[in-house]
C-alpha positions as CSV (number, residue, x, y, z in Angstrom):
1,X,13.9,-137.2,-142.9
2,X,15.2,-135.1,-140.0
3,X,12.7,-134.5,-137.2
4,X,14.6,-131.9,-135.1
5,X,13.0,-129.0,-136.9
6,X,9.5,-130.4,-136.2
7,X,10.4,-130.7,-132.5
8,X,11.6,-127.1,-132.6
9,X,8.3,-126.1,-134.2
10,X,6.5,-128.0,-131.4
11,X,8.5,-126.0,-128.8
12,X,7.7,-122.7,-130.5
13,X,4.0,-123.6,-130.6
14,X,4.0,-124.3,-126.9
15,X,5.8,-120.9,-126.3
16,X,3.4,-119.0,-128.5
17,X,0.8,-116.5,-127.1
18,X,-2.0,-118.5,-128.7
19,X,-1.1,-121.7,-127.0
20,X,-0.5,-120.1,-123.6
21,X,-3.8,-118.3,-123.7
22,X,-5.7,-121.4,-124.8
23,X,-4.2,-123.6,-122.1
24,X,-4.7,-121.1,-119.3
25,X,-8.4,-120.8,-120.3
26,X,-8.7,-124.5,-120.8
27,X,-7.5,-125.3,-117.3
28,X,-10.0,-123.0,-115.8
29,X,-13.0,-123.8,-118.0
30,X,-12.6,-127.5,-118.1
31,X,-12.0,-127.6,-114.3
32,X,-15.7,-127.1,-113.9
33,X,-17.3,-130.5,-114.7
34,X,-20.7,-129.0,-115.8
35,X,-19.0,-126.7,-118.3
36,X,-16.7,-129.5,-119.5
37,X,-19.7,-131.7,-120.0
38,X,-21.5,-129.0,-122.0
39,X,-18.4,-128.3,-124.1
40,X,-18.1,-132.1,-124.9
41,X,-21.8,-132.2,-125.9
42,X,-21.3,-129.1,-128.0
43,X,-18.4,-130.6,-129.9
44,X,-20.3,-133.9,-130.3
45,X,-23.2,-132.2,-131.8
46,X,-21.1,-130.0,-133.9
47,X,-19.4,-133.0,-135.5
48,X,-22.7,-134.7,-136.0
49,X,-24.1,-131.6,-137.8
50,X,-21.0,-131.3,-139.9
51,X,-21.1,-135.1,-140.9
52,X,-24.7,-134.6,-142.0
53,X,-23.7,-131.7,-144.2
54,X,-20.8,-133.6,-145.7
55,X,-23.2,-136.4,-146.6
56,X,-25.6,-133.9,-148.2
57,X,-28.2,-134.6,-145.5
58,X,-30.2,-132.1,-143.4
59,X,-29.0,-132.2,-139.9
60,X,-31.4,-133.7,-137.3
61,X,-33.7,-130.9,-136.1
62,X,-33.4,-132.0,-132.5
63,X,-29.6,-131.9,-132.7
64,X,-29.8,-128.4,-134.3
65,X,-32.0,-127.2,-131.4
66,X,-29.8,-128.7,-128.8
67,X,-26.7,-127.4,-130.5
68,X,-28.2,-123.9,-130.7
69,X,-29.2,-123.9,-127.0
70,X,-25.8,-125.1,-125.8
71,X,-24.1,-122.7,-128.2
72,X,-26.1,-119.8,-126.6
73,X,-25.4,-121.0,-123.1
74,X,-21.7,-121.4,-123.7
75,X,-21.1,-118.2,-125.4
76,X,-23.1,-116.3,-122.8
77,X,-20.3,-117.1,-120.2
78,X,-17.4,-114.8,-120.9
79,X,-14.6,-117.2,-119.8
80,X,-16.1,-120.1,-121.8
81,X,-16.6,-117.8,-124.8
82,X,-12.9,-116.7,-124.5
83,X,-11.8,-120.3,-124.3
84,X,-13.7,-121.4,-127.3
85,X,-12.5,-118.4,-129.4
86,X,-8.9,-119.1,-128.2
87,X,-9.3,-122.7,-129.2
88,X,-10.5,-121.6,-132.7
89,X,-7.6,-119.2,-133.0
90,X,-5.1,-122.0,-132.1
91,X,-6.8,-124.4,-134.5
92,X,-6.6,-121.8,-137.3
93,X,-2.9,-121.2,-136.6
94,X,-2.2,-125.0,-136.7
95,X,-4.3,-125.2,-139.9
96,X,-2.1,-122.5,-141.5
97,X,1.1,-124.4,-140.4
98,X,-0.4,-127.7,-141.8
99,X,-1.1,-126.0,-145.1
100,X,2.4,-124.6,-145.3
101,X,3.8,-128.1,-144.7
102,X,1.4,-129.9,-147.2
103,X,2.3,-127.2,-149.8
104,X,6.0,-127.7,-149.3
105,X,5.5,-131.5,-149.7
106,X,3.3,-130.8,-152.8
107,X,0.4,-132.8,-151.3
108,X,-3.1,-131.9,-152.5
109,X,-5.1,-131.9,-149.3
110,X,-8.2,-130.0,-150.7
111,X,-11.1,-132.3,-150.2
112,X,-13.5,-129.9,-151.9
113,X,-15.6,-129.6,-148.7
114,X,-15.6,-125.9,-148.4
115,X,-16.2,-124.3,-145.1
116,X,-17.8,-126.7,-142.7
117,X,-17.7,-124.6,-139.6
118,X,-21.0,-124.4,-137.7
């Protein structure tokens, strides 16, 4: 298999508006250690909640309260909100690209999990 096309795609991703916007915001937001720690905790809780849902369990109520509080705090700061939204947009674009590639390879990647976003 030839990888030059994949490397070209990687270059195009790094030249995209979505990637540039995400990385500019990431540098600024993650440069503040308090914000970076809150974002790491937010992601950790998000994964824990999603894992509970995947296992058919109710998320821990303490985790849900902490997640809700951190979510409110993070999204109340315009720059952090813009960063998280830019990250979601980039993830969505990369997910679309991954789907195109798996469809081309005729791989069935549907795990039947539905929408797990929190």
